[in-house]
C-alpha positions in Angstrom: 0.0 0.1 0.0 2.8 2.4 0.7 4.1 1.9 -2.9 0.6 2.8 -4.3 0.4 5.8 -2.1 3.8 7.0 -3.2 2.8 6.4 -6.8 -0.4 8.3 -6.6 1.5 11.2 -4.9 3.8 11.3 -7.9 0.7 11.4 -10.2 -0.6 14.4 -8.3 2.7 16.2 -8.5 2.8 15.5 -12.3 -0.8 16.9 -12.7 0.3 20.0 -10.8 3.4 20.3 -12.9 1.5 20.0 -16.1 -1.0 22.6 -15.0 1.6 25.1 -14.1 3.7 24.5 -17.3 0.6 24.8 -19.5 -0.3 28.1 -18.0 3.1 29.5 -18.5 3.4 28.2 -22.1 -0.2 29.4 -22.7 0.6 32.9 -21.5 3.5 33.2 -23.9 1.9 31.5 -26.9 -1.5 33.3 -26.8 0.2 36.5 -25.7 2.3 36.4 -28.8 -0.9 35.7 -30.9 -2.4 38.9 -29.4 0.8 40.8 -30.3 1.0 42.2 -26.9 2.1 39.2 -24.8 5.1 40.7 -23.1 3.2 44.0 -22.1 0.1 42.1 -20.9 2.2 39.6 -19.0 4.2 42.4 -17.4 1.0 44.4 -16.5 -0.7 41.3 -15.0 2.3 40.4 -13.0 2.5 43.9 -11.7 -1.2 43.9 -10.6 -1.2 40.5 -9.0 2.3 40.3 -7.6 1.3 41.5 -4.0 -1.5 38.9 -3.9 0.7 36.1 -5.2 3.4 36.9 -2.7 0.8 36.8 0.0 -0.5 33.5 -1.2 2.8 32.0 -1.3 3.7 33.3 2.1 0.4 32.0 3.5 1.0 28.6 2.0 4.6 28.4 3.5 3.2 29.5 6.9 0.5 26.9 6.7 3.0 24.2 5.9 5.2 25.4 8.8 2.3 25.4 11.3 1.3 21.8 10.1 4.9 20.6 10.6 5.0 22.1 14.1 1.8 20.7 15.3 1.8 17.4 17.2 1.7 14.3 15.0 -1.6 13.1 16.6 -3.5 16.1 15.2 -2.3 15.5 11.7 -3.2 11.8 12.0 -6.7 12.7 12.9 -7.1 14.5 9.6 -5.6 11.7 7.5 -7.8 9.2 6.0 -6.3 7.0 3.2 -8.1 4.3 1.5 -6.8 2.7 -1.8 -10.2 2.8 -3.5 -10.8 6.4 -2.6 -7.3 7.3 -3.4 -7.5 5.7 -6.9 -10.7 7.6 -7.6 -9.1 10.8 -6.3 -6.0 10.2 -8.7 -8.5 9.6 -11.6 -10.3 12.8 -10.8 -7.1 14.8 -10.6 -6.0 13.4 -14.0 -9.4 14.1 -15.7 -9.5 17.7 -14.0 -6.0 18.4 -15.5 -7.2 17.4 -19.0 -10.3 19.5 -18.4 -8.2 22.5 -17.5 -6.0 22.2 -20.5 -9.1 22.0 -22.7 -10.6 25.0 -21.0 -7.4 27.0 -21.4 -7.0 26.2 -25.1 -10.7 27.1 -25.9 -10.3 30.3 -24.0 -7.2 31.3 -26.0 -6.2 34.8 -26.3 -9.0 36.0 -24.0 -7.5 34.5 -20.8 -6.1 36.8 -18.2 -4.5 36.1 -14.9 -7.0 38.5 -13.3 -10.7 39.1 -13.8 -10.9 41.6 -16.7 -12.3 42.3 -20.0 -9.9 42.5 -23.0 -10.1 44.7 -26.0 -12.7 43.2 -28.6 -13.8 40.8 -25.9 -16.4 38.3 -27.0 -18.6 35.7 -25.2 -17.2 32.2 -25.2 -19.8 29.4 -24.9 -18.3 26.5 -26.8 -16.3 23.7 -25.6 -16.4 23.2 -21.8 -18.1 26.6 -21.7 -21.2 24.8 -23.0 -21.3 22.9 -19.7 -20.2 25.5 -17.1 -19.5 29.2 -17.2 -16.2 28.9 -15.3 -14.6 25.5 -16.4 -11.1 26.5 -15.3 -12.3 27.0 -11.8 -14.1 23.7 -12.1 -10.9 22.1 -13.1 -8.9 23.6 -10.1 -11.7 22.5 -7.8 -11.5 18.9 -9.2 -7.7 18.9 -9.1 -7.6 19.9 -5.4 -10.3 17.5 -4.5 -8.7 14.7 -6.3 -5.3 15.5 -4.7 -7.0 15.5 -1.3 -8.5 12.0 -1.8 -5.4 10.5 -3.5 -3.0 11.9 -0.7 -5.0 10.9 2.3 -6.8 14.2 3.1 -4.7 15.7 5.9 -3.5 19.2 5.0 -5.5 19.1 1.8 -8.7 19.5 3.7 -7.4 23.0 4.7 -6.4 23.7 1.1 -9.9 22.8 -0.1 -11.4 24.9 2.7 -9.5 27.9 1.4 -9.9 27.2 -2.2 -13.7 26.9 -2.3 -14.6 30.4 -0.8 -11.9 31.9 -3.0 -13.2 30.2 -6.2 -16.8 31.3 -5.3 -15.6 34.8 -4.8 -13.9 34.9 -8.2 -17.2 33.5 -9.8 -19.2 36.4 -8.4 -16.5 38.9 -9.6 -16.3 37.5 -13.0 -20.1 37.0 -13.4 -20.5 40.8 -12.5 -17.8 41.8 -15.2 -19.3 39.7 -17.9 -22.8 40.9 -17.1 -21.6 44.5 -17.3 -19.9 43.8 -20.6 -22.5 41.6 -22.5 -25.7 42.6 -20.7 -28.7 40.4 -21.6 -26.7 38.0 -23.6 -24.7 36.9 -20.6 -27.8 37.0 -18.3 -29.3 34.5 -20.7 -26.1 32.4 -20.7 -25.9 32.5 -17.0 -29.5 31.5 -16.7 -29.0 28.4 -18.9 -25.5 27.3 -17.8 -24.3 26.5 -14.2 -21.2 28.2 -12.8 -19.1 25.3 -11.6 -20.7 21.9 -11.6 -21.1 20.7 -15.2 -24.5 20.1 -16.5 -25.3 16.7 -17.9 -27.4 18.5 -20.6 -25.2 21.1 -22.3 -26.9 24.4 -23.2 -27.8 24.9 -26.8 -28.5 27.7 -29.0 -26.0 30.1 -27.5 -23.7 32.0 -29.7 -20.2 30.5 -29.9 -17.8 33.2 -29.1 -14.8 33.9 -26.9 -14.8 35.4 -23.4 -12.4 35.9 -20.5 -14.3 34.3 -17.6 -12.7 31.2 -16.2 
């Protein structure tokens, strides 16, 4: 069982590495297609650097706190079962593939912060037929899968932080898109769920590109 657990931990690490690499490559590639990649990337980094530094510092402090707490406390949070762990790893892999699909479909409209780009359009094809914010759906699935595959533990805290953050981003981006597209986005929002994929994809919506994730 220890070998299986170690293997699944590697699978989760690979999923995370693929996600980060795809985002970096996508930022460069689609930025070049826009013709303003370096400028947009520099601007986005400047706007989000304080929050990114705070996020990294918070993650480091959380890890330090967990390492300093008694082992019995950590063991109470841990729950690892091979069947659940395998399902979690499968969810993480599927969520990573979903993230790559959503990122590709979003293309040049993507931004690291909620915003409307010049000549912005409403994207409703691909995974956007099933959810309004498929990238956030993929992130939620990746964290949930990692939690199950790695035996819960500190991942419970990560999920507890991730869920309200994602819900806040959904509210912000829904507001931005509603201001930009008005009735078109309101109709789209009424027909397509925010994060949990619909088993019956919405039909009859214009297939355009937008910047919501």
